[in-house]
C-alpha positions in Angstrom: -4.6 29.5 -2.9 -6.0 28.3 -5.7 -5.4 24.8 -5.3 -6.9 24.4 -9.6 -4.8 27.4 -10.6 -1.8 25.6 -8.9 -2.0 22.3 -10.6 -1.2 23.2 -13.9 1.3 26.3 -12.9 4.9 25.9 -14.6 6.8 26.4 -11.7 5.1 23.5 -9.6 4.9 20.8 -12.5 8.8 22.0 -12.9 9.3 21.1 -8.9 7.5 17.9 -9.4 9.2 16.5 -12.1 12.6 17.5 -10.2 11.7 15.2 -7.4 10.5 12.4 -9.8 13.3 12.4 -11.2 15.4 12.6 -7.7 13.4 9.7 -6.9 14.4 7.9 -10.1 17.8 8.8 -10.1 18.8 8.0 -6.2 17.1 4.1 -6.9 19.3 4.0 -9.7 22.6 5.8 -8.8 22.4 3.6 -5.0 23.1 0.6 -6.7 20.4 -1.0 -5.2 19.1 -2.0 -8.2 20.6 -4.5 -11.1 19.3 -5.3 -14.7 17.6 -9.0 -14.9 20.2 -11.8 -15.3 20.3 -12.9 -19.0 19.8 -16.8 -18.0 16.6 -15.6 -15.9 13.9 -15.3 -19.0 15.7 -18.4 -21.0 15.6 -20.6 -17.6 12.2 -19.5 -16.6 10.2 -21.0 -19.6 12.6 -23.8 -20.6 10.1 -26.6 -19.4 7.3 -25.8 -22.1 5.1 -22.9 -23.3 4.7 -20.0 -21.7 1.4 -18.9 -22.4 -1.0 -18.0 -20.3 -2.9 -20.7 -19.0 -5.8 -18.6 -18.2 -6.7 -15.5 -20.4 -8.8 -14.0 -18.7 -8.1 -12.8 -15.0 -10.5 -11.4 -12.5 -8.4 -8.9 -10.0 -10.3 -7.5 -7.1 -9.7 -3.5 -5.9 -10.7 -1.3 -3.4 -11.5 2.2 -4.4 -8.5 3.7 -3.3 -6.0 5.9 -5.4 -3.6 2.9 -5.4 -5.4 0.6 -7.2 -4.3 2.5 -10.1 -1.3 0.4 -11.6 -4.1 -2.8 -12.0 -6.8 -0.4 -13.3 -4.0 1.7 -16.0 -2.9 -2.2 -16.7 -6.5 -3.1 -18.5 -7.4 0.8 -19.4 -4.5 1.1 -21.6 -3.6 -2.4 -22.8 -0.8 -3.7 -21.0 -2.2 -6.7 -20.3 -2.7 -7.6 -23.8 1.5 -7.4 -24.4 0.8 -10.4 -22.3 -1.7 -12.4 -24.0 -4.2 -12.0 -21.3 -7.0 -9.8 -20.6 -7.2 -8.3 -16.8 -10.7 -7.8 -15.9 -11.0 -5.3 -12.5 -14.0 -5.8 -10.4 -14.8 -3.5 -7.4 -15.5 -4.9 -4.3 -17.3 -3.1 -1.0 -14.9 -4.6 1.8 -11.1 -5.8 2.4 -13.1 -8.7 4.1 -14.9 -9.3 0.7 -11.5 -9.4 -1.1 -10.1 -11.7 1.3 -13.3 -14.2 0.5 -13.4 -13.5 -3.1 -9.7 -14.7 -2.8 -10.2 -17.7 -0.5 -13.6 -18.6 -2.8 -11.5 -18.6 -6.1 -14.6 -15.8 -7.3 -11.2 -13.3 -7.8 -8.0 -14.6 -9.3 -5.9 -11.8 -7.7 -6.7 -9.0 -6.1 -4.7 -5.6 -5.4 -5.0 -6.2 -1.3 -3.5 -5.1 1.9 -0.1 -6.9 2.3 -0.6 -7.8 6.0 -4.0 -9.1 4.6 -2.3 -11.9 2.9 -0.2 -12.7 5.6 -3.5 -13.0 7.9 -4.8 -15.4 5.8 -1.9 -17.2 5.0 -1.2 -18.1 9.0 -5.0 -18.0 9.8 -5.8 -14.8 11.5 -8.2 -12.2 10.9 -9.9 -14.9 8.4 -10.1 -18.5 7.4 -6.6 -19.6 6.9 -4.9 -21.1 3.1 -1.8 -20.8 1.9 -1.5 -17.8 -0.5 0.8 -15.5 -2.7 2.2 -12.3 -2.6 3.4 -11.1 -6.5 4.7 -7.9 -6.2 4.1 -5.0 -4.6 1.7 -2.2 -6.0 3.2 0.9 -4.5 4.9 2.6 -1.9 3.8 5.6 0.5 0.6 7.3 0.2 -1.4 6.6 3.0 -2.3 8.9 6.0 -3.5 9.5 9.4 -6.5 12.0 9.5 -7.9 13.2 12.8 -11.1 14.7 13.5 -11.6 18.8 13.6 -13.6 18.3 16.9 -9.9 16.8 18.1 -8.2 19.9 16.7 -10.8 22.5 18.8 -9.6 20.8 21.9 -5.9 21.3 20.9 -4.7 17.9 19.2 -3.3 18.6 16.0 0.2 16.3 16.1 1.0 13.2 18.2 2.3 14.9 21.1 -0.9 16.4 21.6 -3.1 14.0 21.2 -1.6 12.0 23.9 -2.0 14.8 26.4 -5.6 14.9 25.2 -6.3 11.2 25.1 -4.6 11.2 29.0 -7.3 13.1 30.0 -9.5 10.5 29.9 -12.2 12.9 29.7 -14.0 10.5 26.9 -13.7 7.1 25.2 -12.1 7.7 21.7 -12.3 6.1 18.8 -9.9 5.1 16.0 -10.9 3.4 12.6 -8.5 1.0 10.3 -9.3 -1.1 7.6 -8.8 -4.3 8.4 -7.9 -6.2 11.5 -4.3 -7.4 10.1 -3.8 -4.9 7.6 -1.4 -2.5 6.4 -3.6 0.4 7.8 -4.3 -1.2 11.0 -0.4 -1.0 11.7 0.3 2.0 10.4 -2.4 3.6 13.1 -0.9 1.0 15.9 2.6 1.9 14.7 2.0 5.7 15.0 -0.2 5.6 18.6 1.9 3.4 20.5 5.1 5.8 18.9 3.5 8.7 20.6 3.2 6.5 23.9 -0.6 6.3 23.2 -1.6 2.0 23.5 -3.8 1.2 20.4 -5.7 -1.6 22.7 -5.9 0.2 26.2 -6.1 3.8 25.9 -8.3 4.4 22.7 -11.3 2.0 21.1 -10.2 0.7 17.6 -12.9 -0.3 15.0 -12.7 -1.7 11.3 -14.4 0.7 8.5 -14.0 0.2 4.6 -12.1 2.8 3.0 -14.6 4.7 0.7 -17.0 4.6 4.3 -14.5 6.8 6.2 -15.3 10.1 5.5 -18.9 9.4 5.7 -18.5 7.5 9.2 -16.0 10.3 11.1 -18.7 13.2 9.4 -21.3 11.6 11.9 -19.1 11.4 14.7 -18.3 7.3 14.7 -14.2 7.8 15.1 -12.0 10.4 16.2 -9.0 9.5 13.5 -8.9 7.3 11.1 -5.6 5.6 8.7 -6.9 4.8 5.6 -5.3 5.3 2.0 -5.7 8.4 -0.7 -8.2 9.8 -1.6 -10.2 9.7 1.7 -7.4 11.3 3.6 -7.8 14.3 1.0 -11.3 14.2 0.5 -11.8 14.4 4.6 -9.8 18.0 4.0 -12.0 19.3 1.2 -15.0 18.2 3.1 -13.8 20.1 6.3 -14.4 17.2 8.8 -10.6 16.3 9.3 -6.8 17.2 8.8 -4.1 14.8 8.6 -1.8 14.6 11.2 0.7 12.3 9.6 1.6 10.7 6.1 2.7 7.1 6.1 5.9 7.8 4.5 6.8 9.6 7.7 6.2 6.9 9.6 8.2 4.4 7.3 9.6 6.3 4.0 9.1 4.0 1.0 7.2 1.6 2.9 5.3 -1.5 1.0 1.3 -1.1 0.8 -1.1 -2.8 -1.5 0.2 -6.1 -3.2 -0.8 -7.7 -6.1 -2.2 -10.8 -4.0 -3.8 -14.2 -4.8 -3.9 -17.6 -3.4 -0.9 -20.3 -3.7 -3.0 -22.5 -5.4 -3.9 -20.1 -8.3 -0.4 -19.8 -9.0 0.2 -23.4 -9.3 -2.1 -24.0 -12.0 -1.5 -21.0 -13.9 2.5 -20.2 -13.3 2.3 -18.1 -17.1 -1.0 -16.3 -15.9 0.8 -15.1 -12.8 4.1 -14.2 -14.4 1.7 -12.4 -17.0 -0.4 -10.3 -14.7 2.5 -8.9 -12.9 4.6 -8.0 -16.1 1.3 -6.2 -17.0 0.8 -4.3 -13.9 4.7 -3.9 -13.7 4.2 -2.0 -17.2 1.7 0.0 -15.8 3.4 1.0 -12.4 6.5 1.9 -14.8 4.0 4.2 -17.4 2.4 6.1 -14.4 5.1 7.0 -12.7 6.7 7.9 -16.4 4.9 11.8 -16.1 2.7 13.7 -14.6 1.0 13.6 -17.7 0.2 10.1 -17.2 -0.3 10.5 -13.4 -3.1 13.1 -14.6 -5.0 10.9 -16.9 -4.4 8.0 -14.5 -6.6 10.2 -11.7 -9.3 11.1 -14.5 -9.0 7.7 -15.2 -9.5 6.1 -11.5 -11.7 9.0 -10.4 -14.8 7.4 -12.8 -18.0 5.7 -11.1 -17.1 2.7 -12.1 -13.6 2.4 -10.0 -13.0 5.2 -7.2 -16.2 7.3 -7.8 -15.0 10.8 -6.6 -13.8 14.1 -7.4 -10.7 13.5 -10.0 -8.8 16.9 -7.8 -9.1 14.9 -5.1 -7.0 12.1 -6.4 -4.5 14.4 -8.1 -3.2 16.9 -5.9 -1.8 13.7 -3.7 -1.1 11.2 -6.7 1.4 14.7 -7.7 2.7 15.0 -4.1 0.8 18.3 -3.6 -0.2 17.6 0.2 -1.4 20.3 2.3 -2.7 19.0 5.6 -6.4 20.8 6.3 -4.3 22.9 9.5 -2.8 25.8 6.9 0.7 23.8 6.0 1.0 23.0 2.4 4.2 21.1 0.9 5.3 19.5 -2.2 6.3 15.5 -0.7 9.0 13.9 -2.7 8.0 10.5 -1.1 4.5 10.6 -2.3 2.9 7.6 -3.7 4.9 6.0 -6.5 4.3 3.1 -8.4 7.2 1.9 -10.3 9.8 4.0 -9.4 12.6 2.5 -11.4 11.5 -1.3 -10.3 12.4 0.1 -6.8 8.9 0.2 -5.3 7.7 -3.7 -6.8 10.0 -6.1 -5.3 8.4 -8.4 -2.9 11.4 -8.3 -0.2 10.8 -11.1 2.0 11.6 -8.5 5.4 9.1 -6.3 4.3 6.7 -9.4 4.2 8.8 -10.6 7.9 7.6 -7.1 9.4 3.9 -7.2 9.2 4.3 -11.0 11.2 6.3 -9.1 13.7 3.7 -6.5 14.0 0.4 -9.1 14.2 2.9 -10.5 16.8 3.5 -7.4 18.8 -0.5 -7.3 19.1 -0.6 -10.5 19.6 -2.7 -11.5 16.7 -0.1 -14.4 15.9 0.0 -16.0 19.7 3.5 -17.6 19.0 6.5 -16.3 17.0 6.5 -18.2 13.6 8.8 -19.1 11.5 9.2 -15.5 10.0 12.0 -15.7 7.1 10.1 -19.4 6.1 7.0 -18.2 5.9 7.8 -15.6 3.9 10.0 -17.0 1.5 6.4 -19.0 1.3 4.4 -16.5 0.2 6.0 -13.8 -1.4 7.1 -15.3 -5.0 10.2 -13.6 -6.2 10.5 -16.5 -8.7 7.8 -15.3 -10.3 8.7 -11.5 -9.9 12.0 -12.3 -11.2 10.6 -14.0 -14.2 7.7 -10.8 -14.7 10.8 -8.6 -14.5 12.8 -10.0 -17.1 9.5 -9.9 -19.4 9.4 -6.5 -18.6 12.6 -4.8 -18.3 12.5 -4.3 -14.8 15.6 -4.0 -12.8 16.2 -6.0 -9.8 17.5 -5.5 -6.2 21.0 -6.9 -5.4 19.3 -8.5 -2.0 16.0 -10.3 -1.0 16.1 -8.0 2.2 16.4 -4.3 2.8 16.6 -2.4 6.0 14.4 0.5 6.6 14.2 3.3 9.6 10.6 4.1 11.6 9.6 7.2 12.8 10.6 6.3 16.5 14.1 5.7 14.8 14.2 1.9 15.5 15.5 0.1 12.4 14.2 -3.0 10.6 16.5 -5.4 8.5 14.6 -8.8 9.0 17.9 -10.1 10.6 16.1 -11.1 13.9 12.5 -11.0 13.7 11.4 -12.6 16.7 13.8 -10.2 19.1 12.7 -7.0 17.3 8.6 -7.9 17.6 9.6 -8.1 21.3 11.2 -5.4 21.7 8.3 -2.8 21.6 7.7 -0.7 25.0 4.2 -1.0 23.7 2.7 -4.2 22.6 -0.5 -6.1 23.4 
């Protein structure tokens, strides 16, 4: 099939418009979202000037499709509306992002949800009080397996489990940061197949842009990473998509706009302005397929992701092929706004990452899950930014989610949930 011709075909575009409209309609029609109360904005700035304390902000990013709203906030000048200038800065690894956030070289970053919580709790790096200002995206990551595994008959979870059980050799899987989202998706999926990610296989840490090159030379048998690197592996004929992360947890949180608690304390108006500008950018990206195409063309450039635009565009438009002959339109592809449903920093989402850190013994004891989430997830700043950007809010700071293994997470009993898994460290 000619994918390029398919990209511009009216029938396919119509299908994608239907998906986007349907998703937006579901978000609004479900009654989960409500407009910001009129008093929130007035109350937020009653104490004085709402002018940003810092006019130019350096926001770090890793070359991944889900950095798009940060990049487009600067490129499309949504930042100017709120009196700031966003300077996106390309970083080499999540460890570099962590270190530059902690030491103040970066004001904020496109960053892994779990990395922020790891720093807050002193695991996976230095301990420092952190802040999550907003979610940047839902969905859009995947687990890629090597073609060598396919040749041995492992093309999905059950067949992979059978192969690993034979113990012919040690199998290696890569994630991008020990406390990060990709590590948690990888471990969760492996465990759901009956594979212990620490006892049955070896796992290593590799920066996202280096995943494909490392698989090409045989350094790992599988990896979990954000796009476009899963699609790049298929196009380069070195791997295939075994599962998407939206199949593990539909509408899962992924990257966040993260910063330090110190930055927010010193620059609350700047924090609000950054959040509002990126909300506007996410809304713009999700508004049309044309905007998504423009975004793909922009972020494909050398200064951002540095890969072929088509590699980014396919999955950004929800047009998936798995490298095994299956193609589909995925209505749960990466979203940056979805009528505001994407961006609210739910307390239950932050708590979930801590339950998994506890599950895998990254946390040696149970924290006060809710208290930590309330401290890190700056819902106060988000509400102010949502008011400024005209973004609806959910009715609750918690949400319920169902996972690939049938379990349900609602944040009500995190300690019990963390201890409930059959496979754990």
